[in-house]
C-alpha positions in Angstrom: 0.0 0.2 -0.1 1.4 3.0 -1.4 1.1 7.1 1.0 -1.9 7.5 -0.7 -3.7 4.7 0.2 -2.3 4.8 3.8 -3.5 8.8 4.3 -8.2 8.0 4.3 -6.8 5.0 7.1 -4.5 7.5 9.2 -8.3 9.7 8.9 -10.3 7.1 9.9 -8.2 5.8 13.1 -7.6 9.5 13.8 -11.3 10.5 13.8 -13.4 7.0 15.6 -14.9 7.9 18.4 -12.6 6.6 21.8 -13.8 3.4 23.2 -15.6 3.2 26.8 -13.7 2.4 29.3 -15.5 -0.9 31.3 -16.9 1.3 33.5 -14.3 0.2 36.6 -13.6 2.8 37.3 -14.7 6.2 39.3 -15.6 9.3 37.7 -13.6 12.9 37.8 -14.8 15.3 40.1 -13.2 18.8 41.9 -11.3 16.3 45.0 -10.7 13.2 43.1 -8.5 14.8 40.5 -7.2 17.7 43.3 -3.0 16.7 44.5 -4.5 17.1 47.4 -1.9 18.1 50.6 1.4 16.5 49.0 0.5 19.5 45.8 -0.1 22.4 48.2 3.6 21.5 50.2 5.2 21.4 46.2 4.0 24.9 45.1 4.4 26.3 49.5 7.9 25.0 49.2 9.0 26.2 45.7 7.4 29.7 46.3 9.2 30.3 49.4 12.4 29.0 47.0 11.8 31.3 44.5 11.3 34.0 47.0 15.1 33.2 48.6 16.1 33.9 45.4 14.5 36.4 44.5 15.7 38.0 47.9 19.8 37.2 47.3 19.6 38.4 43.6 18.4 40.8 45.2 21.5 41.8 46.6 24.3 40.6 45.3 23.2 43.3 42.4 23.5 45.9 44.9 26.7 44.4 45.7 28.1 44.4 42.6 26.3 48.5 41.7 28.0 49.2 44.8 31.9 48.2 43.9 31.4 49.9 40.3 30.3 52.9 42.2 33.5 52.5 44.9 35.8 51.4 41.8 34.3 54.5 39.7 34.7 57.0 42.7 38.8 55.8 42.7 39.5 56.4 38.9 37.8 59.4 39.7 40.7 60.6 42.4 43.0 58.9 40.2 42.0 61.1 36.9 42.6 64.4 38.5 45.1 63.4 41.1 46.8 63.3 37.8 45.4 66.1 35.7 46.5 67.9 39.0 50.0 66.4 38.8 50.1 67.6 35.0 48.7 70.9 34.8 51.6 71.8 38.3 54.1 70.4 36.1 52.5 72.7 33.2 52.7 75.8 35.2 56.8 76.1 35.3 56.8 74.9 31.8 55.8 77.9 28.8 55.3 75.6 25.9 58.8 77.0 23.8 60.4 74.5 27.2 62.5 78.2 28.9 61.0 78.7 32.6 58.0 81.2 33.2 60.3 82.8 36.0 63.7 83.7 34.7 63.7 82.8 31.0 65.7 79.8 31.6 65.2 75.6 30.4 64.0 74.0 33.0 66.0 71.4 34.4 65.8 67.5 33.4 67.7 66.0 36.7 64.4 67.3 39.1 64.4 64.9 42.1 
């Protein structure tokens, strides 16, 4: 049998009504389908774990942000110190390499 001949048979099988059960099973109600106490405990434990994970994640994110702020402040202070040192070095030397005070070239052997 080829694939084209199988399609009507497959369609009939899929559309067939399910056979009725033997009647020995009880009918499903909200009580018989309920997860009960074990289900409640499972969901409760899952909710507690999720809340604890969120609290821990928030604490870690705040710690990382605080560390970044401290590093940024430290880098800014270093940059300001370097700019102040460069400005102090530039005050004593003119653009042509002579000292502002007496017109002599700066001493390259500074201590």
